[in-house]
N, C-alpha and C positions, 0 to 999 in steps of 0.2 A: 200750367201744372194740372195733371189729371187727377181725378177723384181718388185713384188708387194710391197716390202719394200723400194724400191728406190724412191727418189725424181726425178720426170720427168726432171726438169731443170738440175739436176746433171748428170743424165744418158745421156741426149741429148748433153750437153756440152762436156761430156767425149768422145763422138764419132764424134762430129761435124767436127773437123779438118780433119778427114780421109774420109769424105763423098764426093762423086762426086758433082759437082756444082748443078745439078738438085735436089738432095736430100738435099743439104745444104740450098737451098731456103726454103724447107719445115721446116727444123730444125729452121732456123732463124724466120720464121713466127710463129711457135709454141712457141718459146722462148719469142718473143716480144708480142704476142697476144694469150696467153693460153686460155683465155675465149672464143675465137672464135671457138675452136675445137668443143665444144658442140653445137654451133649455126650453124655450116656449114656442108654440105655434103662433101664427099671427092672431088667431082667435083668443088664445090664452093671454098674449101680451096686451091685446086690446082690453080684455077683462081686468087685468091687473092695473092698467093705466087709467081705467075708468072712461074708456071711449069705445068707438066702434072699429070693427075690422076694416071697414072702408077708410077710416081715418088713418089706420096704420099703413094701408096701401098708398094713400095720397101722400103721407109723410115720406115714405121711401122714394116716391117719384119726385117729390119736391127737392130732395137732397141729391137727385141725379142718379138714383138706382132704378133697376128695372122691376122691383117688387120686393116682397119680404125676403125671399131667398137671397136676393142681392145684398140686403142688409145683414143677413146671417153670415154670408161669405165674407163681407167686409169686416165684420166684427171678429170673425175667426182669424183673419189675417192679422188684425191688430192684436189679438190675444197672443199670437205667435211672436209679434214684435215685442210685446210686453214681457213675454217669457225670457227674452234675451236680455232683459235688464231695464228696470224702471217702469213704473206705471204712468201712462199718459193721462190717466184720469185723476192723478193727484192723490192726496191722502184719503184713504178709505174711511178714516176716522172723522174727518171734517168735510161734510158735503157743502153744497152751495145754498142750502135752504136757511132762511131766517124767519122765524115766526114772530107774531106780535108780542109773545110772552117771553122771548129770549132776552137775557140780560146783556149788558154792554160787554161783558167778558166774552160771551158767546159771539156777539156781533163782531168784535175785534178779531177773534180767532177765525171766523168764517171769511171775513174780508181779506185778512192777511194771507190765509191759505189759498184763496182764489187768486190773489195777485201773484203769489209765488208760483203757482201752477202756470199762470199766464206767461210770466217771464221765462220760466223754464221751457215751456212748450215753444214759445217764440224763438228763443235762443237755439234750441235743439233743431228746429226746422228752418231756421233762417238761411236763405240761399246766399251764401257768402260770395259766390261769383257775381250774383246780381248786385250785392252791396258794393263790390269792387267796381263794377261797371258804372254804377250810379256815382260813386265817389270820384272816379276818373273823369267823368263828364262834368261834374260840379267843379272839380279842381281846375279844369282848363276853360270853363265857361266864361264868356264875356259878361253874361248876365244870367241871374237865376230868379225865376218866378216861383212863388209858393202859393198854391190855391187851397183854401179850406173855409167852409162856412159852418154856421151852427156850432155844434160841439167840436168840430174839427178846426174851427178858427183858432182856438187856444193852442192846438198843436202846430198849426201853421206859424203862429207867433213864436212859439218855442224854437221851431226850425230856423226862422229868420234870425232870432236873437243869437243862436249858436253860430251860424255861418257868418253873420255880419261881424261878430266879435273876432273872427280870424281873417278878416279882410276879403271875404267873398262879396261880390256885388249882388246882393240879394234883396228882394222885397216881397213881403207877403200881401196877398190880396184876398179880402173877405167879402167883397161885394161883386156880384157877377158882371155888371157892366164894366167896372174898372178892371176886373180880371180879364175879361174878353178883349178890352182895349189893349191891355198890356200884351196879351197873347198874340194879338194881330201884328204887333211890332217885333216879335221875336224873330230870330234867324237861326240857321243851322249851327251857329256858334254858341247858342244859348241852351238853357235847361229849364224845364218846367217840372216842379215837384207837386203832385196832387195828392191830397190827404182826404180820404173818405172811407170810413169803416165799412159802410155798405157797398161802396163802389158804384152806387146808383144815384147819387145826388146830382141833379142836372146842373146846378150852379158850379159844380166842380168838373163834371164830365165835359160840359160845353167848352170852357176855355182850354181844357186839356186837349180836346179834339182839334181846336183851332191851332194850338201850339204845335201839335203834331203835323198839321197841314203846312205850317210855316217851316217845317224841317227841324224844329228844336228837338232835343232829346227829352223824352217824357218819362217820368218816374212816378209810379203809383204806390202809395202806402195804404193798404186796404186789408180788411178782414176776409174778403171774398175774392180769391184768385180767378174765379170764373165770371166776375162782374163785368159790366160794360166798361168801367174805368180800366180794369186790368186788361181787357181785350185790346184796347187801343194804345196802351203804354208800351214803351220800349223796354222798360225794366219794372218788374213787379216785386215789391217787398211786402210779404204777408205777415200779419200779426194774429196771435191767438188771444181771444178774449178771456177774461176771468170772471165769468158771470156769477152773480148771487141774486137772491131775492132783492128787489128794489134797484138792482144795478145790472142792467142788461145791455146788450148791443154796444154802441159806442162808449157808454159810460164804463163798461167793463173792460175796455181795450186801452184806456189811457196809458197805463204803465207800459204795456207792450209796445204801443206806438212810440213812446218816449225812448224805450230801449233801442228800437230800430233807428230812430232819429239820432240818438247818441252814437250808435255804431257808425252811421254815415258821417256824422260830424267829426268824430275822432279820426276816421280814415282820411277825410279831406284834410284835416290838420297835419297828418303825417305826410300826405302827398305834397302839401304846400308849406313845408316846414319853415322855410325862410320867411315867407310872407306872414304865415300864421304867428310865428314867434315875434316878429316885428310888431304886428297888430296888438298882440297881448302885452308886449312891453310898453306900448304907448297908452294902453287903456287900463291896465291892472290897478293903477293907483286911484282911479275914479271912485269906486265904491267907498274906499276908506276916506276920501275927501268929503263925502256926503254922509258919513256916519255921525249920528248925534250922540254925544256922551250923556249918560243919565245924570240928571241934576242932583246935586248934593242936598241932602235934607238939612234944613236949618235947625240949629240946636234950639231946644225948648228952654 
């Protein structure tokens, strides 16, 4: 996926957490005041952002642009897209900032708005052909590995739970030695799903690379379509983060990742309807059997 096809907010939020403070000031200013980019010179934008012109230039280069004019052109194209319907920057009334003095009502509104933006942006830009290719591969796979460590381990477990419940032979691996051992045993009939928001986590990239060498179909769920993980995957599913103060990078992408995983899961269930239905029929009663009824209060 080229930079021209990406939503600026999605791309900037994906790299924001890894930026040094001077460049992060530029990122925050662009995210909160995108319309100012076309109005300002690089010098003026640096002044408003509270940083240096050199930091503006380095920021542009970090996100893959040739300089400030590249940022201006990129934003102008996005303004044209927005004019065609719907702002990719979300609600102008509710930004991503949370101050120490904000009450819980404000906190809840900011977090909810960010998550809604994240879900909408991810759904709007989700490559449905890529989802279909991934689902077809999972549906016919002899075995499915899921890799995720750290914050992505929870999403790997969610993916495992969903696919396992519809009869897919799946297992998630959250320890690199175990993941690499499993990857070394994959075949061209198998699938490896790798989850890493940054796409740069070695403990996820390494087993995925090994799985690819073994001929397995590799699927990456990531926030950076230009990352090392995305470059080696056969199928890339990109998520848009919903960043707020205190909630950046992978923490801001959880709901978007789950949206992508759910779309994949539901499509696999459709493609394997007989097997999925049989698996659900055999297991649907289990939660009810383990439900505990509330104890009756003794009369006084």
